[in-house]
Backbone as XML, in Angstrom:
<?xml version="1.0"?>
<chain id="A" units="angstrom">
  <residue number="1" name="MET">
    <atom name="N" x="-67.461" y="0.941" z="-88.934"/>
    <atom name="CA" x="-66.265" y="0.472" z="-88.658"/>
    <atom name="C" x="-65.981" y="-0.737" z="-88.381"/>
  </residue>
  <residue number="2" name="ALA">
    <atom name="N" x="-65.122" y="-1.846" z="-88.648"/>
    <atom name="CA" x="-64.615" y="-2.880" z="-88.621"/>
    <atom name="C" x="-63.024" y="-2.593" z="-87.567"/>
  </residue>
  <residue number="3" name="SER">
    <atom name="N" x="-62.920" y="-3.595" z="-86.674"/>
    <atom name="CA" x="-61.848" y="-3.415" z="-85.757"/>
    <atom name="C" x="-61.486" y="-4.708" z="-85.422"/>
  </residue>
  <residue number="4" name="ILE">
    <atom name="N" x="-60.067" y="-4.546" z="-85.342"/>
    <atom name="CA" x="-59.057" y="-5.972" z="-84.983"/>
    <atom name="C" x="-58.132" y="-5.782" z="-84.152"/>
  </residue>
  <residue number="5" name="ARG">
    <atom name="N" x="-58.311" y="-6.422" z="-82.925"/>
    <atom name="CA" x="-57.171" y="-6.205" z="-81.826"/>
    <atom name="C" x="-55.952" y="-6.934" z="-82.307"/>
  </residue>
  <residue number="6" name="HIS">
    <atom name="N" x="-55.025" y="-6.415" z="-82.123"/>
    <atom name="CA" x="-53.333" y="-7.350" z="-82.133"/>
    <atom name="C" x="-52.715" y="-6.937" z="-81.566"/>
  </residue>
  <residue number="7" name="GLY">
    <atom name="N" x="-52.624" y="-7.788" z="-80.155"/>
    <atom name="CA" x="-51.771" y="-7.136" z="-79.239"/>
    <atom name="C" x="-52.284" y="-5.970" z="-78.746"/>
  </residue>
  <residue number="8" name="SER">
    <atom name="N" x="-51.551" y="-4.776" z="-78.510"/>
    <atom name="CA" x="-52.073" y="-3.379" z="-77.914"/>
    <atom name="C" x="-52.280" y="-2.684" z="-78.930"/>
  </residue>
  <residue number="9" name="LEU">
    <atom name="N" x="-52.194" y="-3.104" z="-80.117"/>
    <atom name="CA" x="-52.915" y="-2.194" z="-81.245"/>
    <atom name="C" x="-54.194" y="-2.545" z="-81.720"/>
  </residue>
  <residue number="10" name="ARG">
    <atom name="N" x="-54.665" y="-1.598" z="-82.047"/>
    <atom name="CA" x="-56.273" y="-1.645" z="-83.137"/>
    <atom name="C" x="-56.045" y="-1.282" z="-84.230"/>
  </residue>
  <residue number="11" name="LEU">
    <atom name="N" x="-56.592" y="-2.399" z="-85.005"/>
    <atom name="CA" x="-56.460" y="-2.295" z="-86.657"/>
    <atom name="C" x="-57.887" y="-1.917" z="-87.247"/>
  </residue>
  <residue number="12" name="VAL">
    <atom name="N" x="-58.009" y="-0.877" z="-87.718"/>
    <atom name="CA" x="-59.346" y="-0.160" z="-87.973"/>
    <atom name="C" x="-59.556" y="0.050" z="-89.566"/>
  </residue>
  <residue number="13" name="VAL">
    <atom name="N" x="-60.538" y="-0.300" z="-90.145"/>
    <atom name="CA" x="-60.983" y="0.145" z="-91.617"/>
    <atom name="C" x="-62.263" y="0.526" z="-91.254"/>
  </residue>
  <residue number="14" name="TYR">
    <atom name="N" x="-62.304" y="1.822" z="-92.009"/>
    <atom name="CA" x="-63.599" y="2.627" z="-91.720"/>
    <atom name="C" x="-64.527" y="2.700" z="-92.999"/>
  </residue>
  <residue number="15" name="PRO">
    <atom name="N" x="-65.682" y="2.571" z="-92.885"/>
    <atom name="CA" x="-66.655" y="2.352" z="-93.898"/>
    <atom name="C" x="-66.939" y="3.609" z="-95.050"/>
  </residue>
  <residue number="16" name="ASN">
    <atom name="N" x="-66.727" y="4.604" z="-94.554"/>
    <atom name="CA" x="-66.592" y="6.000" z="-95.334"/>
    <atom name="C" x="-65.137" y="6.502" z="-95.727"/>
  </residue>
  <residue number="17" name="ASP">
    <atom name="N" x="-64.000" y="5.411" z="-95.959"/>
    <atom name="CA" x="-62.933" y="5.704" z="-96.152"/>
    <atom name="C" x="-62.438" y="5.926" z="-97.722"/>
  </residue>
  <residue number="18" name="HIS">
    <atom name="N" x="-61.520" y="6.386" z="-98.261"/>
    <atom name="CA" x="-61.221" y="6.287" z="-99.541"/>
    <atom name="C" x="-59.731" y="5.673" z="-99.862"/>
  </residue>
  <residue number="19" name="GLU">
    <atom name="N" x="-59.907" y="5.436" z="-101.454"/>
    <atom name="CA" x="-58.934" y="4.815" z="-101.874"/>
    <atom name="C" x="-57.503" y="5.299" z="-101.443"/>
  </residue>
  <residue number="20" name="PRO">
    <atom name="N" x="-56.385" y="4.661" z="-101.683"/>
    <atom name="CA" x="-56.156" y="3.244" z="-101.885"/>
    <atom name="C" x="-56.751" y="2.582" z="-100.549"/>
  </residue>
  <residue number="21" name="PRO">
    <atom name="N" x="-56.930" y="0.972" z="-100.810"/>
    <atom name="CA" x="-57.346" y="0.242" z="-99.643"/>
    <atom name="C" x="-56.113" y="0.633" z="-98.221"/>
  </residue>
  <residue number="22" name="HIS">
    <atom name="N" x="-56.651" y="0.331" z="-97.282"/>
    <atom name="CA" x="-55.703" y="0.662" z="-96.170"/>
    <atom name="C" x="-56.421" y="0.709" z="-94.888"/>
  </residue>
  <residue number="23" name="ALA">
    <atom name="N" x="-55.633" y="0.312" z="-94.107"/>
    <atom name="CA" x="-56.414" y="0.558" z="-92.755"/>
    <atom name="C" x="-55.213" y="1.538" z="-91.741"/>
  </residue>
  <residue number="24" name="HIS">
    <atom name="N" x="-56.338" y="1.691" z="-90.466"/>
    <atom name="CA" x="-55.568" y="2.497" z="-89.451"/>
    <atom name="C" x="-55.144" y="1.653" z="-88.512"/>
  </residue>
  <residue number="25" name="VAL">
    <atom name="N" x="-53.938" y="2.257" z="-87.607"/>
    <atom name="CA" x="-53.382" y="1.202" z="-86.850"/>
    <atom name="C" x="-53.030" y="2.360" z="-85.669"/>
  </residue>
  <residue number="26" name="ILE">
    <atom name="N" x="-53.751" y="2.402" z="-84.614"/>
    <atom name="CA" x="-53.920" y="3.275" z="-83.351"/>
    <atom name="C" x="-53.393" y="2.358" z="-82.185"/>
  </residue>
  <residue number="27" name="GLY">
    <atom name="N" x="-52.306" y="3.234" z="-81.752"/>
    <atom name="CA" x="-51.489" y="2.858" z="-80.769"/>
    <atom name="C" x="-51.976" y="3.892" z="-79.542"/>
  </residue>
  <residue number="28" name="ALA">
    <atom name="N" x="-50.970" y="3.733" z="-78.806"/>
    <atom name="CA" x="-51.400" y="4.625" z="-77.418"/>
    <atom name="C" x="-50.675" y="6.025" z="-77.776"/>
  </residue>
  <residue number="29" name="GLY">
    <atom name="N" x="-51.725" y="7.123" z="-78.386"/>
    <atom name="CA" x="-51.041" y="8.482" z="-78.474"/>
    <atom name="C" x="-50.925" y="8.702" z="-80.117"/>
  </residue>
  <residue number="30" name="TRP">
    <atom name="N" x="-51.105" y="7.792" z="-80.778"/>
    <atom name="CA" x="-50.367" y="7.894" z="-82.189"/>
    <atom name="C" x="-51.406" y="6.993" z="-83.267"/>
  </residue>
  <residue number="31" name="GLU">
    <atom name="N" x="-51.337" y="7.247" z="-84.366"/>
    <atom name="CA" x="-52.354" y="6.490" z="-85.239"/>
    <atom name="C" x="-51.302" y="6.653" z="-86.675"/>
  </residue>
  <residue number="32" name="VAL">
    <atom name="N" x="-51.411" y="5.471" z="-87.536"/>
    <atom name="CA" x="-50.572" y="5.282" z="-88.772"/>
    <atom name="C" x="-51.607" y="4.801" z="-89.745"/>
  </residue>
  <residue number="33" name="ARG">
    <atom name="N" x="-51.668" y="5.242" z="-90.796"/>
    <atom name="CA" x="-52.226" y="4.762" z="-91.955"/>
    <atom name="C" x="-51.274" y="3.527" z="-92.600"/>
  </residue>
  <residue number="34" name="VAL">
    <atom name="N" x="-51.973" y="2.303" z="-92.917"/>
    <atom name="CA" x="-50.971" y="1.381" z="-93.443"/>
    <atom name="C" x="-51.810" y="0.742" z="-94.883"/>
  </residue>
  <residue number="35" name="ALA">
    <atom name="N" x="-51.270" y="0.984" z="-96.087"/>
    <atom name="CA" x="-51.487" y="0.576" z="-97.387"/>
    <atom name="C" x="-51.825" y="-1.316" z="-96.936"/>
  </residue>
  <residue number="36" name="LEU">
    <atom name="N" x="-52.665" y="-1.438" z="-97.710"/>
    <atom name="CA" x="-53.312" y="-3.085" z="-97.807"/>
    <atom name="C" x="-52.396" y="-3.564" z="-99.038"/>
  </residue>
  <residue number="37" name="SER">
    <atom name="N" x="-51.096" y="-3.432" z="-99.379"/>
    <atom name="CA" x="-50.502" y="-3.731" z="-100.553"/>
    <atom name="C" x="-49.717" y="-4.904" z="-99.605"/>
  </residue>
  <residue number="38" name="CYS">
    <atom name="N" x="-49.237" y="-5.650" z="-100.742"/>
    <atom name="CA" x="-48.048" y="-6.653" z="-100.026"/>
    <atom name="C" x="-46.880" y="-6.465" z="-100.893"/>
  </residue>
  <residue number="39" name="PRO">
    <atom name="N" x="-45.856" y="-6.028" z="-99.825"/>
    <atom name="CA" x="-45.723" y="-5.927" z="-98.561"/>
    <atom name="C" x="-46.824" y="-4.739" z="-98.294"/>
  </residue>
  <residue number="40" name="PRO">
    <atom name="N" x="-47.271" y="-4.565" z="-96.963"/>
    <atom name="CA" x="-48.065" y="-3.151" z="-96.324"/>
    <atom name="C" x="-47.200" y="-2.145" z="-96.338"/>
  </residue>
  <residue number="41" name="GLY">
    <atom name="N" x="-47.659" y="-0.951" z="-96.943"/>
    <atom name="CA" x="-46.854" y="0.228" z="-96.822"/>
    <atom name="C" x="-47.231" y="1.412" z="-95.798"/>
  </residue>
  <residue number="42" name="LEU">
    <atom name="N" x="-46.415" y="2.047" z="-95.425"/>
    <atom name="CA" x="-46.800" y="2.856" z="-94.496"/>
    <atom name="C" x="-47.052" y="4.451" z="-95.304"/>
  </residue>
  <residue number="43" name="LEU">
    <atom name="N" x="-48.302" y="5.025" z="-95.148"/>
    <atom name="CA" x="-49.089" y="6.036" z="-95.938"/>
    <atom name="C" x="-49.020" y="7.259" z="-94.913"/>
  </residue>
  <residue number="44" name="THR">
    <atom name="N" x="-49.472" y="7.289" z="-93.745"/>
    <atom name="CA" x="-49.206" y="8.797" z="-93.050"/>
    <atom name="C" x="-48.987" y="8.266" z="-91.759"/>
  </residue>
  <residue number="45" name="VAL">
    <atom name="N" x="-48.422" y="9.294" z="-90.365"/>
    <atom name="CA" x="-48.200" y="9.026" z="-89.296"/>
    <atom name="C" x="-48.832" y="10.053" z="-88.607"/>
  </residue>
  <residue number="46" name="ALA">
    <atom name="N" x="-49.615" y="10.150" z="-87.666"/>
    <atom name="CA" x="-50.119" y="11.126" z="-86.630"/>
    <atom name="C" x="-49.966" y="10.537" z="-85.322"/>
  </residue>
  <residue number="47" name="GLY">
    <atom name="N" x="-49.289" y="11.860" z="-84.914"/>
    <atom name="CA" x="-48.659" y="11.295" z="-83.049"/>
    <atom name="C" x="-47.326" y="11.294" z="-83.461"/>
  </residue>
  <residue number="48" name="ARG">
    <atom name="N" x="-46.801" y="10.440" z="-82.299"/>
    <atom name="CA" x="-45.453" y="10.113" z="-82.058"/>
    <atom name="C" x="-45.376" y="8.603" z="-81.362"/>
  </residue>
  <residue number="49" name="PRO">
    <atom name="N" x="-45.155" y="8.020" z="-82.334"/>
    <atom name="CA" x="-44.919" y="6.605" z="-82.039"/>
    <atom name="C" x="-43.507" y="6.553" z="-81.522"/>
  </residue>
  <residue number="50" name="LYS">
    <atom name="N" x="-43.302" y="5.750" z="-80.381"/>
    <atom name="CA" x="-42.037" y="5.331" z="-80.024"/>
    <atom name="C" x="-41.357" y="4.549" z="-81.017"/>
  </residue>
  <residue number="51" name="ALA">
    <atom name="N" x="-39.911" y="4.437" z="-80.805"/>
    <atom name="CA" x="-39.067" y="3.916" z="-81.204"/>
    <atom name="C" x="-39.702" y="2.331" z="-81.637"/>
  </residue>
  <residue number="52" name="GLY">
    <atom name="N" x="-39.537" y="1.740" z="-82.733"/>
    <atom name="CA" x="-40.209" y="0.528" z="-83.119"/>
    <atom name="C" x="-41.980" y="0.563" z="-83.202"/>
  </residue>
  <residue number="53" name="GLU">
    <atom name="N" x="-42.377" y="1.325" z="-83.121"/>
    <atom name="CA" x="-43.746" y="1.054" z="-83.127"/>
    <atom name="C" x="-44.046" y="0.984" z="-84.577"/>
  </residue>
  <residue number="54" name="GLY">
    <atom name="N" x="-43.888" y="1.789" z="-85.437"/>
    <atom name="CA" x="-44.329" y="1.850" z="-86.402"/>
    <atom name="C" x="-44.039" y="0.801" z="-87.532"/>
  </residue>
  <residue number="55" name="ALA">
    <atom name="N" x="-42.911" y="0.274" z="-86.802"/>
    <atom name="CA" x="-42.563" y="-0.874" z="-87.476"/>
    <atom name="C" x="-43.644" y="-2.123" z="-87.244"/>
  </residue>
  <residue number="56" name="ASP">
    <atom name="N" x="-43.789" y="-2.246" z="-85.451"/>
    <atom name="CA" x="-44.808" y="-3.119" z="-85.279"/>
    <atom name="C" x="-46.188" y="-3.011" z="-85.925"/>
  </residue>
  <residue number="57" name="ALA">
    <atom name="N" x="-46.686" y="-1.689" z="-86.242"/>
    <atom name="CA" x="-47.753" y="-1.311" z="-87.191"/>
    <atom name="C" x="-47.733" y="-1.884" z="-88.303"/>
  </residue>
  <residue number="58" name="LEU">
    <atom name="N" x="-46.492" y="-2.243" z="-89.139"/>
    <atom name="CA" x="-46.604" y="-2.595" z="-90.408"/>
    <atom name="C" x="-46.516" y="-3.923" z="-90.200"/>
  </residue>
  <residue number="59" name="LEU">
    <atom name="N" x="-46.102" y="-4.756" z="-89.123"/>
    <atom name="CA" x="-45.942" y="-6.025" z="-89.097"/>
    <atom name="C" x="-47.317" y="-6.701" z="-88.408"/>
  </residue>
  <residue number="60" name="ALA">
    <atom name="N" x="-47.730" y="-5.809" z="-87.587"/>
    <atom name="CA" x="-49.619" y="-5.953" z="-87.208"/>
    <atom name="C" x="-50.207" y="-6.480" z="-88.415"/>
  </residue>
  <residue number="61" name="VAL">
    <atom name="N" x="-50.407" y="-5.306" z="-89.464"/>
    <atom name="CA" x="-51.126" y="-5.097" z="-90.737"/>
    <atom name="C" x="-50.747" y="-6.637" z="-91.739"/>
  </residue>
  <residue number="62" name="GLU">
    <atom name="N" x="-49.238" y="-6.988" z="-91.345"/>
    <atom name="CA" x="-48.978" y="-7.931" z="-92.456"/>
    <atom name="C" x="-49.710" y="-9.315" z="-92.284"/>
  </residue>
  <residue number="63" name="ALA">
    <atom name="N" x="-49.290" y="-9.403" z="-90.347"/>
    <atom name="CA" x="-50.058" y="-10.538" z="-89.756"/>
    <atom name="C" x="-51.317" y="-10.911" z="-90.182"/>
  </residue>
  <residue number="64" name="ARG">
    <atom name="N" x="-52.397" y="-9.777" z="-90.320"/>
    <atom name="CA" x="-53.716" y="-9.719" z="-90.650"/>
    <atom name="C" x="-54.076" y="-9.479" z="-91.861"/>
  </residue>
  <residue number="65" name="LEU">
    <atom name="N" x="-53.143" y="-9.301" z="-92.526"/>
    <atom name="CA" x="-53.516" y="-8.815" z="-94.248"/>
    <atom name="C" x="-54.746" y="-9.126" z="-94.821"/>
  </residue>
  <residue number="66" name="SER">
    <atom name="N" x="-54.832" y="-10.661" z="-94.995"/>
    <atom name="CA" x="-56.037" y="-11.331" z="-95.628"/>
    <atom name="C" x="-57.246" y="-10.682" z="-94.850"/>
  </residue>
  <residue number="67" name="GLU">
    <atom name="N" x="-57.454" y="-10.967" z="-93.494"/>
    <atom name="CA" x="-58.607" y="-10.345" z="-92.890"/>
    <atom name="C" x="-58.970" y="-8.945" z="-93.293"/>
  </residue>
  <residue number="68" name="LEU">
    <atom name="N" x="-57.825" y="-7.954" z="-92.949"/>
    <atom name="CA" x="-57.933" y="-6.616" z="-93.293"/>
    <atom name="C" x="-58.401" y="-6.286" z="-95.087"/>
  </residue>
  <residue number="69" name="ARG">
    <atom name="N" x="-58.094" y="-7.032" z="-96.021"/>
    <atom name="CA" x="-58.478" y="-6.954" z="-96.883"/>
    <atom name="C" x="-59.968" y="-7.311" z="-97.384"/>
  </residue>
  <residue number="70" name="GLN">
    <atom name="N" x="-60.196" y="-8.300" z="-96.710"/>
    <atom name="CA" x="-61.557" y="-8.874" z="-96.617"/>
    <atom name="C" x="-62.566" y="-7.762" z="-95.961"/>
  </residue>
  <residue number="71" name="LEU">
    <atom name="N" x="-61.924" y="-7.172" z="-94.905"/>
    <atom name="CA" x="-63.084" y="-6.278" z="-94.626"/>
    <atom name="C" x="-63.332" y="-4.983" z="-95.537"/>
  </residue>
  <residue number="72" name="TRP">
    <atom name="N" x="-62.008" y="-4.619" z="-96.011"/>
    <atom name="CA" x="-62.113" y="-3.339" z="-96.972"/>
    <atom name="C" x="-63.372" y="-3.654" z="-97.850"/>
  </residue>
  <residue number="73" name="SER">
    <atom name="N" x="-62.828" y="-5.015" z="-98.524"/>
    <atom name="CA" x="-63.862" y="-5.346" z="-99.652"/>
    <atom name="C" x="-65.294" y="-5.454" z="-99.289"/>
  </residue>
  <residue number="74" name="GLU">
    <atom name="N" x="-65.382" y="-5.785" z="-98.113"/>
    <atom name="CA" x="-67.063" y="-6.128" z="-97.558"/>
    <atom name="C" x="-67.625" y="-4.579" z="-97.503"/>
  </residue>
  <residue number="75" name="LEU">
    <atom name="N" x="-66.645" y="-3.781" z="-96.945"/>
    <atom name="CA" x="-67.215" y="-2.310" z="-96.731"/>
    <atom name="C" x="-67.218" y="-1.292" z="-97.742"/>
  </residue>
  <residue number="76" name="HIS">
    <atom name="N" x="-66.355" y="-1.808" z="-98.882"/>
    <atom name="CA" x="-66.268" y="-0.855" z="-99.823"/>
    <atom name="C" x="-66.655" y="-1.344" z="-101.562"/>
  </residue>
  <residue number="77" name="GLY">
    <atom name="N" x="-66.877" y="-2.860" z="-101.342"/>
    <atom name="CA" x="-67.108" y="-3.322" z="-102.619"/>
    <atom name="C" x="-66.185" y="-3.759" z="-103.492"/>
  </residue>
</chain>
C-alpha cells in the first residue's frame, strides 16, 4: 500500500487493486474512490462525507495527481 497525506486526508493506492487507475481518499468516517484521470473523477462514495469534503477529495487528488499516477504505475506496471 502506498499512502500520501494531504492535510487531514489520506490518499491511498493499493497494490492488489483493479483498473481503472484510481486512488482511495480517506477522511474521518468516509472514503471515496477517485479516478486518476485529468481532471480526476469521483467513482464511489462510502460513508457520509460532510458538505464540501467530496470536493476536497477531488482537489486533493488533483493536487497530487502526478505522484498518484506514478504510484499506480509502480504498483501495477
